[in-house]
N, CA, C and O atoms as CSV, one atom per row, in Angstrom:
chain,resi,resn,atom,element,x,y,z
A,1,MET,N,N,38.676,5.348,-5.374
A,1,MET,CA,C,38.020,4.268,-5.235
A,1,MET,C,C,37.954,3.341,-6.307
A,1,MET,O,O,37.884,3.762,-7.462
A,2,HIS,N,N,37.972,1.941,-6.017
A,2,HIS,CA,C,38.587,0.522,-6.813
A,2,HIS,C,C,37.408,-0.028,-6.793
A,2,HIS,O,O,36.506,0.296,-6.022
A,3,PHE,N,N,37.339,-1.069,-7.814
A,3,PHE,CA,C,36.272,-2.059,-7.841
A,3,PHE,C,C,36.976,-3.414,-7.435
A,3,PHE,O,O,38.170,-3.583,-7.684
A,4,ALA,N,N,36.234,-4.346,-6.823
A,4,ALA,CA,C,36.855,-6.000,-6.552
A,4,ALA,C,C,35.632,-6.643,-6.435
A,4,ALA,O,O,34.582,-6.009,-6.328
A,5,ARG,N,N,35.689,-7.907,-6.448
A,5,ARG,CA,C,35.041,-9.289,-6.332
A,5,ARG,C,C,35.143,-9.678,-4.803
A,5,ARG,O,O,36.346,-9.801,-4.573
A,6,VAL,N,N,34.490,-9.899,-3.778
A,6,VAL,CA,C,34.575,-10.758,-2.888
A,6,VAL,C,C,34.767,-12.222,-2.999
A,6,VAL,O,O,33.829,-12.862,-3.474
A,7,VAL,N,N,35.721,-12.781,-2.676
A,7,VAL,CA,C,36.160,-13.962,-3.086
A,7,VAL,C,C,36.305,-14.794,-1.792
A,7,VAL,O,O,36.420,-15.994,-2.041
A,8,GLY,N,N,36.329,-14.512,-0.589
A,8,GLY,CA,C,36.551,-15.243,0.520
A,8,GLY,C,C,36.338,-14.396,1.839
A,8,GLY,O,O,36.036,-13.203,1.811
A,9,THR,N,N,36.526,-15.139,3.012
A,9,THR,CA,C,36.430,-14.323,4.345
A,9,THR,C,C,37.817,-14.714,5.297
A,9,THR,O,O,38.541,-15.701,5.169
A,10,VAL,N,N,37.905,-13.822,6.090
A,10,VAL,CA,C,39.253,-14.233,6.986
A,10,VAL,C,C,38.589,-14.522,8.304
A,10,VAL,O,O,37.621,-13.900,8.740
A,11,VAL,N,N,39.304,-15.697,8.999
A,11,VAL,CA,C,38.540,-15.872,10.276
A,11,VAL,C,C,39.739,-15.651,11.171
A,11,VAL,O,O,40.746,-16.332,10.978
A,12,CYS,N,N,39.705,-14.767,12.118
A,12,CYS,CA,C,40.843,-14.687,13.005
A,12,CYS,C,C,40.306,-14.594,14.828
A,12,CYS,O,O,39.275,-13.997,15.136
A,13,THR,N,N,41.023,-15.149,15.663
A,13,THR,CA,C,40.736,-14.895,17.077
A,13,THR,C,C,40.661,-13.712,17.897
A,13,THR,O,O,39.943,-13.552,18.884
A,14,VAL,N,N,41.564,-12.814,17.332
A,14,VAL,CA,C,41.769,-11.401,17.502
A,14,VAL,C,C,42.013,-10.406,16.831
A,14,VAL,O,O,42.836,-10.484,15.919
A,15,LYS,N,N,41.414,-9.327,17.091
A,15,LYS,CA,C,41.392,-8.516,16.193
A,15,LYS,C,C,41.923,-6.949,16.703
A,15,LYS,O,O,41.973,-6.718,17.911
A,16,VAL,N,N,42.224,-6.137,15.932
A,16,VAL,CA,C,42.385,-4.899,16.375
A,16,VAL,C,C,41.225,-4.388,16.936
A,16,VAL,O,O,40.203,-4.613,16.287
A,17,PRO,N,N,41.079,-3.631,18.180
A,17,PRO,CA,C,40.083,-3.199,18.749
A,17,PRO,C,C,39.076,-2.325,18.058
A,17,PRO,O,O,37.909,-2.369,18.448
A,18,SER,N,N,39.389,-1.607,17.159
A,18,SER,CA,C,38.834,-0.611,16.170
A,18,SER,C,C,38.103,-1.368,15.125
A,18,SER,O,O,37.184,-0.883,14.465
A,19,TRP,N,N,38.657,-2.866,14.973
A,19,TRP,CA,C,37.660,-3.700,13.790
A,19,TRP,C,C,36.769,-4.385,14.515
A,19,TRP,O,O,35.899,-4.893,13.807
A,20,ARG,N,N,36.643,-4.622,15.835
A,20,ARG,CA,C,35.454,-5.155,16.373
A,20,ARG,C,C,34.299,-4.984,15.907
A,20,ARG,O,O,33.854,-3.838,15.846
A,21,GLY,N,N,33.455,-6.197,15.419
A,21,GLY,CA,C,32.100,-6.038,14.778
A,21,GLY,C,C,32.265,-5.815,13.287
A,21,GLY,O,O,31.225,-5.494,12.713
A,22,HIS,N,N,33.344,-5.918,12.549
A,22,HIS,CA,C,33.525,-5.778,11.179
A,22,HIS,C,C,34.148,-7.045,10.908
A,22,HIS,O,O,34.896,-7.656,11.671
A,23,ARG,N,N,33.695,-7.467,9.497
A,23,ARG,CA,C,34.542,-8.826,9.011
A,23,ARG,C,C,35.323,-8.270,8.100
A,23,ARG,O,O,35.106,-7.209,7.513
A,24,LEU,N,N,36.440,-9.138,7.948
A,24,LEU,CA,C,37.720,-9.024,7.114
A,24,LEU,C,C,37.347,-9.853,5.951
A,24,LEU,O,O,37.060,-11.024,6.198
A,25,LEU,N,N,37.306,-9.506,4.890
A,25,LEU,CA,C,37.150,-10.253,3.321
A,25,LEU,C,C,38.108,-10.276,2.462
A,25,LEU,O,O,38.866,-9.313,2.337
A,26,VAL,N,N,38.216,-11.377,1.745
A,26,VAL,CA,C,39.163,-11.419,1.031
A,26,VAL,C,C,38.599,-10.843,-0.418
A,26,VAL,O,O,37.601,-11.420,-0.848
A,27,MET,N,N,39.071,-9.904,-1.104
A,27,MET,CA,C,38.981,-9.556,-2.849
A,27,MET,C,C,39.788,-9.573,-3.463
A,27,MET,O,O,40.971,-9.372,-3.190
A,28,GLN,N,N,39.029,-9.959,-4.968
A,28,GLN,CA,C,39.961,-9.972,-5.998
A,28,GLN,C,C,39.685,-8.769,-6.908
A,28,GLN,O,O,38.683,-8.767,-7.623
A,29,PRO,N,N,40.656,-7.623,-6.897
A,29,PRO,CA,C,40.271,-6.353,-7.694
A,29,PRO,C,C,39.970,-6.552,-9.376
A,29,PRO,O,O,40.672,-7.290,-10.068
A,30,THR,N,N,39.050,-5.931,-9.803
A,30,THR,CA,C,38.748,-6.087,-11.213
A,30,THR,C,C,38.601,-4.440,-11.857
A,30,THR,O,O,38.654,-3.407,-11.190
A,31,ASP,N,N,38.433,-4.538,-13.108
A,31,ASP,CA,C,38.367,-3.462,-13.658
A,31,ASP,C,C,36.974,-2.787,-13.773
A,31,ASP,O,O,36.241,-3.627,-13.252
A,32,PRO,N,N,36.218,-1.781,-14.147
A,32,PRO,CA,C,34.826,-1.622,-14.003
A,32,PRO,C,C,34.116,-2.307,-15.052
A,32,PRO,O,O,33.002,-1.867,-15.337
A,33,GLN,N,N,34.583,-3.354,-15.707
A,33,GLN,CA,C,33.925,-4.243,-16.570
A,33,GLN,C,C,33.609,-5.710,-15.935
A,33,GLN,O,O,32.804,-6.576,-16.275
A,34,GLY,N,N,34.551,-5.647,-14.890
A,34,GLY,CA,C,34.674,-7.258,-13.940
A,34,GLY,C,C,35.801,-8.016,-14.284
A,34,GLY,O,O,35.984,-9.048,-13.640
A,35,ALA,N,N,36.427,-7.778,-14.984
A,35,ALA,CA,C,37.447,-8.734,-15.303
A,35,ALA,C,C,38.645,-8.494,-14.259
A,35,ALA,O,O,38.724,-7.416,-13.671
A,36,ASP,N,N,39.571,-9.518,-14.044
A,36,ASP,CA,C,40.125,-9.471,-12.710
A,36,ASP,C,C,41.597,-8.733,-13.050
A,36,ASP,O,O,42.191,-8.934,-14.109
A,37,HIS,N,N,42.028,-7.963,-12.128
A,37,HIS,CA,C,43.159,-7.011,-12.299
A,37,HIS,C,C,43.942,-6.787,-11.225
A,37,HIS,O,O,43.779,-5.775,-10.543
A,38,GLY,N,N,44.917,-7.734,-10.935
A,38,GLY,CA,C,45.721,-7.435,-10.059
A,38,GLY,C,C,45.599,-8.831,-8.909
A,38,GLY,O,O,44.844,-9.784,-9.105
A,39,ARG,N,N,46.410,-8.703,-7.843
A,39,ARG,CA,C,46.585,-9.604,-6.772
A,39,ARG,C,C,45.378,-9.764,-5.511
A,39,ARG,O,O,45.013,-8.644,-5.156
A,40,THR,N,N,44.849,-10.608,-4.941
A,40,THR,CA,C,44.105,-10.526,-4.057
A,40,THR,C,C,44.580,-9.730,-2.848
A,40,THR,O,O,45.768,-9.510,-2.611
A,41,LEU,N,N,43.443,-9.269,-2.019
A,41,LEU,CA,C,43.901,-8.570,-1.035
A,41,LEU,C,C,42.449,-8.650,0.087
A,41,LEU,O,O,41.328,-9.065,-0.209
A,42,VAL,N,N,42.887,-8.143,1.337
A,42,VAL,CA,C,41.842,-8.383,2.455
A,42,VAL,C,C,41.693,-7.018,2.832
A,42,VAL,O,O,42.665,-6.268,2.919
A,43,ALA,N,N,40.329,-6.599,3.097
A,43,ALA,CA,C,39.862,-5.600,3.349
A,43,ALA,C,C,38.851,-5.521,4.515
A,43,ALA,O,O,38.163,-6.542,4.531
A,44,VAL,N,N,38.553,-4.710,5.428
A,44,VAL,CA,C,37.730,-4.463,6.333
A,44,VAL,C,C,36.504,-4.194,5.662
A,44,VAL,O,O,36.499,-3.289,4.827
A,45,ASP,N,N,35.330,-4.918,5.923
A,45,ASP,CA,C,33.915,-4.797,5.576
A,45,ASP,C,C,33.014,-4.021,6.196
A,45,ASP,O,O,32.551,-4.344,7.290
A,46,LEU,N,N,32.613,-2.735,5.461
A,46,LEU,CA,C,31.917,-1.879,6.315
A,46,LEU,C,C,30.453,-2.017,5.962
A,46,LEU,O,O,29.547,-1.493,6.609
A,47,VAL,N,N,30.268,-2.895,4.698
A,47,VAL,CA,C,28.671,-2.865,4.371
A,47,VAL,C,C,28.013,-4.154,4.401
A,47,VAL,O,O,26.948,-4.214,3.788
A,48,SER,N,N,28.343,-4.993,4.871
A,48,SER,CA,C,28.176,-6.272,5.064
A,48,SER,C,C,28.030,-6.988,3.476
A,48,SER,O,O,26.923,-7.172,2.970
A,49,ALA,N,N,29.169,-7.313,2.868
A,49,ALA,CA,C,29.148,-7.451,1.391
A,49,ALA,C,C,29.276,-9.005,1.493
A,49,ALA,O,O,29.660,-9.457,2.572
A,50,ALA,N,N,29.022,-9.773,0.584
A,50,ALA,CA,C,28.714,-11.249,0.735
A,50,ALA,C,C,29.890,-11.875,-0.776
A,50,ALA,O,O,30.121,-11.272,-1.824
A,51,PRO,N,N,30.323,-12.998,-0.408
A,51,PRO,CA,C,31.003,-13.506,-1.388
A,51,PRO,C,C,30.469,-13.676,-3.054
A,51,PRO,O,O,29.479,-14.362,-3.308
A,52,GLY,N,N,30.896,-13.288,-3.645
A,52,GLY,CA,C,30.695,-13.264,-5.010
A,52,GLY,C,C,30.291,-11.912,-5.337
A,52,GLY,O,O,30.461,-11.587,-6.513
A,53,GLN,N,N,29.784,-11.040,-4.538
A,53,GLN,CA,C,29.397,-9.593,-4.817
A,53,GLN,C,C,30.753,-8.696,-5.428
A,53,GLN,O,O,31.909,-8.916,-5.066
A,54,ARG,N,N,30.424,-7.825,-6.255
A,54,ARG,CA,C,30.949,-6.811,-6.664
A,54,ARG,C,C,31.103,-5.692,-5.710
A,54,ARG,O,O,30.053,-5.176,-5.328
A,55,VAL,N,N,32.062,-5.288,-5.317
A,55,VAL,CA,C,32.131,-3.851,-4.205
A,55,VAL,C,C,33.075,-3.118,-4.904
A,55,VAL,O,O,33.686,-3.437,-5.924
A,56,PHE,N,N,33.157,-1.629,-3.943
A,56,PHE,CA,C,34.009,-0.967,-4.589
A,56,PHE,C,C,34.690,-0.381,-2.980
A,56,PHE,O,O,34.036,-0.178,-1.957
A,57,TYR,N,N,36.203,-0.202,-3.176
A,57,TYR,CA,C,36.957,0.357,-1.908
A,57,TYR,C,C,37.685,1.080,-1.962
A,57,TYR,O,O,37.913,1.527,-3.086
A,58,VAL,N,N,38.353,1.536,-0.977
A,58,VAL,CA,C,39.198,2.759,-0.661
A,58,VAL,C,C,40.585,1.787,-0.213
A,58,VAL,O,O,40.658,0.594,0.085
A,59,ARG,N,N,41.587,2.819,-0.307
A,59,ARG,CA,C,42.771,2.188,0.075
A,59,ARG,C,C,43.531,3.256,1.194
A,59,ARG,O,O,42.957,4.340,1.297
A,60,GLY,N,N,44.749,3.070,2.033
A,60,GLY,CA,C,45.462,3.954,2.479
A,60,GLY,C,C,44.837,4.713,3.766
A,60,GLY,O,O,44.263,4.088,4.658
A,61,ARG,N,N,44.975,5.891,3.776
A,61,ARG,CA,C,44.407,6.591,4.836
A,61,ARG,C,C,42.765,6.876,4.815
A,61,ARG,O,O,42.051,7.041,5.805
A,62,GLU,N,N,42.341,6.889,3.340
A,62,GLU,CA,C,40.821,6.834,3.339
A,62,GLU,C,C,40.180,5.646,4.076
A,62,GLU,O,O,39.080,5.792,4.609
A,63,ALA,N,N,40.897,4.364,4.127
A,63,ALA,CA,C,40.596,3.324,4.467
A,63,ALA,C,C,40.292,3.449,6.197
A,63,ALA,O,O,39.192,3.379,6.745
A,64,ALA,N,N,41.369,3.615,6.716
A,64,ALA,CA,C,41.351,4.114,8.077
A,64,ALA,C,C,40.288,4.886,8.443
A,64,ALA,O,O,39.593,4.526,9.393
A,65,ASN,N,N,39.977,6.188,7.667
A,65,ASN,CA,C,39.088,7.272,7.887
A,65,ASN,C,C,37.765,6.781,7.810
A,65,ASN,O,O,36.883,7.359,8.446
A,66,ALA,N,N,37.495,5.736,7.077
A,66,ALA,CA,C,35.958,5.053,6.815
A,66,ALA,C,C,35.581,4.373,8.138
A,66,ALA,O,O,34.373,4.175,8.276
A,67,LEU,N,N,36.298,4.020,9.031
A,67,LEU,CA,C,36.016,3.420,10.456
A,67,LEU,C,C,35.609,4.496,11.329
A,67,LEU,O,O,35.900,5.665,11.077
A,68,PRO,N,N,35.022,4.186,12.228
A,68,PRO,CA,C,34.646,5.435,13.512
A,68,PRO,C,C,35.875,5.888,14.098
A,68,PRO,O,O,36.144,7.081,14.236
A,69,ASP,N,N,36.564,5.015,14.418
A,69,ASP,CA,C,37.768,5.236,15.090
A,69,ASP,C,C,39.004,5.344,13.877
A,69,ASP,O,O,39.434,4.459,13.137
A,70,ALA,N,N,39.283,6.396,13.958
A,70,ALA,CA,C,40.189,6.788,12.364
A,70,ALA,C,C,41.973,6.473,12.890
A,70,ALA,O,O,42.967,6.564,12.169
A,71,ASP,N,N,41.918,6.110,14.288
A,71,ASP,CA,C,43.416,5.339,14.502
A,71,ASP,C,C,43.302,4.211,14.402
A,71,ASP,O,O,43.186,3.595,15.462
A,72,ASN,N,N,43.282,3.442,13.141
A,72,ASN,CA,C,43.549,1.932,13.192
A,72,ASN,C,C,44.475,1.699,12.265
A,72,ASN,O,O,44.889,2.751,11.777
A,73,PRO,N,N,44.953,0.759,11.839
A,73,PRO,CA,C,45.783,0.320,10.887
A,73,PRO,C,C,45.371,-0.340,9.465
A,73,PRO,O,O,46.166,-0.984,8.781
A,74,ALA,N,N,43.767,-0.046,9.046
A,74,ALA,CA,C,43.435,-0.340,7.959
A,74,ALA,C,C,44.061,0.088,6.668
A,74,ALA,O,O,44.466,1.234,6.474
A,75,ASP,N,N,44.123,-0.894,5.786
A,75,ASP,CA,C,44.737,-0.260,4.400
A,75,ASP,C,C,44.100,-0.896,3.235
A,75,ASP,O,O,44.658,-1.057,2.150
A,76,ALA,N,N,42.822,-1.268,3.544
A,76,ALA,CA,C,41.699,-1.610,2.588
A,76,ALA,C,C,40.500,-1.310,3.223
A,76,ALA,O,O,40.542,-1.361,4.452
A,77,ALA,N,N,39.347,-0.982,2.660
A,77,ALA,CA,C,37.957,-1.017,3.338
A,77,ALA,C,C,36.910,-0.892,2.185
A,77,ALA,O,O,36.796,0.003,1.347
A,78,ILE,N,N,36.310,-1.822,2.333
A,78,ILE,CA,C,34.930,-2.056,1.333
A,78,ILE,C,C,34.068,-1.056,1.773
A,78,ILE,O,O,33.726,-1.070,2.956
A,79,VAL,N,N,33.542,0.059,0.804
A,79,VAL,CA,C,32.692,1.223,1.374
A,79,VAL,C,C,31.484,1.126,0.504
A,79,VAL,O,O,30.599,1.978,0.584
A,80,GLY,N,N,31.405,-0.009,-0.429
A,80,GLY,CA,C,30.181,-0.042,-1.081
A,80,GLY,C,C,29.801,-1.246,-1.764
A,80,GLY,O,O,30.746,-2.010,-1.960
A,81,ILE,N,N,28.345,-1.742,-2.307
A,81,ILE,CA,C,28.319,-2.602,-2.962
A,81,ILE,C,C,27.932,-2.112,-4.495
A,81,ILE,O,O,27.278,-1.077,-4.624
A,82,VAL,N,N,28.251,-2.700,-5.392
A,82,VAL,CA,C,28.517,-2.206,-7.023
A,82,VAL,C,C,26.789,-2.850,-7.284
A,82,VAL,O,O,26.657,-4.040,-6.997
A,83,ASP,N,N,25.779,-2.260,-7.698
A,83,ASP,CA,C,24.717,-2.966,-8.485
A,83,ASP,C,C,25.017,-2.873,-10.036
A,83,ASP,O,O,24.948,-3.899,-10.714
A,84,ASP,N,N,25.283,-1.894,-10.497
A,84,ASP,CA,C,25.804,-1.779,-11.829
A,84,ASP,C,C,26.740,-0.700,-12.133
A,84,ASP,O,O,26.942,0.277,-11.412
A,85,VAL,N,N,27.392,-0.993,-13.448
A,85,VAL,CA,C,28.266,0.049,-13.770
A,85,VAL,C,C,27.972,0.351,-15.480
A,85,VAL,O,O,27.939,-0.514,-16.355
A,86,ARG,N,N,27.869,1.114,-15.574
A,86,ARG,CA,C,27.736,1.950,-16.990
A,86,ARG,C,C,28.816,3.099,-17.255
A,86,ARG,O,O,29.084,4.060,-16.535
A,87,ILE,N,N,29.275,2.792,-18.290
A,87,ILE,CA,C,30.412,3.594,-18.892
A,87,ILE,C,C,29.711,4.485,-20.149
A,87,ILE,O,O,29.283,4.066,-21.224
A,88,LEU,N,N,29.743,5.636,-19.708
A,88,LEU,CA,C,29.058,6.760,-20.883
A,88,LEU,C,C,30.155,6.715,-21.838
A,88,LEU,O,O,31.283,6.429,-21.437
A,89,PRO,N,N,29.906,6.998,-23.199
A,89,PRO,CA,C,30.717,7.567,-24.083
A,89,PRO,C,C,31.130,8.818,-23.859
A,89,PRO,O,O,30.471,9.571,-23.142
A,90,PRO,N,N,32.349,9.222,-24.484
A,90,PRO,CA,C,32.709,10.770,-24.235
A,90,PRO,C,C,32.030,11.633,-24.875
A,90,PRO,O,O,31.660,11.367,-26.019
A,91,GLU,N,N,31.763,12.673,-24.366
A,91,GLU,CA,C,31.049,13.884,-24.942
A,91,GLU,C,C,31.524,14.117,-26.149
A,91,GLU,O,O,32.654,13.666,-26.336
A,92,GLY,N,N,30.993,14.718,-27.102
A,92,GLY,CA,C,31.279,15.305,-28.322
A,92,GLY,C,C,31.672,14.152,-29.354
A,92,GLY,O,O,32.500,14.355,-30.242
A,93,GLY,N,N,31.076,13.027,-29.195
A,93,GLY,CA,C,31.430,11.457,-30.199
A,93,GLY,C,C,32.482,10.867,-30.178
A,93,GLY,O,O,32.824,10.179,-31.140
A,94,GLY,N,N,33.128,10.979,-29.240
A,94,GLY,CA,C,34.569,10.224,-29.193
A,94,GLY,C,C,35.754,10.774,-29.370
A,94,GLY,O,O,36.779,10.150,-29.096
A,95,ARG,N,N,35.773,12.135,-29.896
A,95,ARG,CA,C,36.712,12.830,-30.536
A,95,ARG,C,C,37.726,13.151,-29.374
A,95,ARG,O,O,38.747,13.799,-29.606
């Protein structure tokens, strides 16, 4: 899974039938701390994310499998909304 921030929406008049009822959102990938990381991309929204929210998403076959009809061309799908990220120190005192 990857982190991102929703930065926009995509409006289209015709969608792949398996995407009906789902929005397409523009995301800016981020690192776990929230800093931008890479180029924007479009993903199928499965969790009703809103612009500005941090999300996590999957890519490739996992994205297609996240939809009810797994036979679809999705390459990225938003599968969760991030409430908080806590990075724990490594066990053993960081050695």
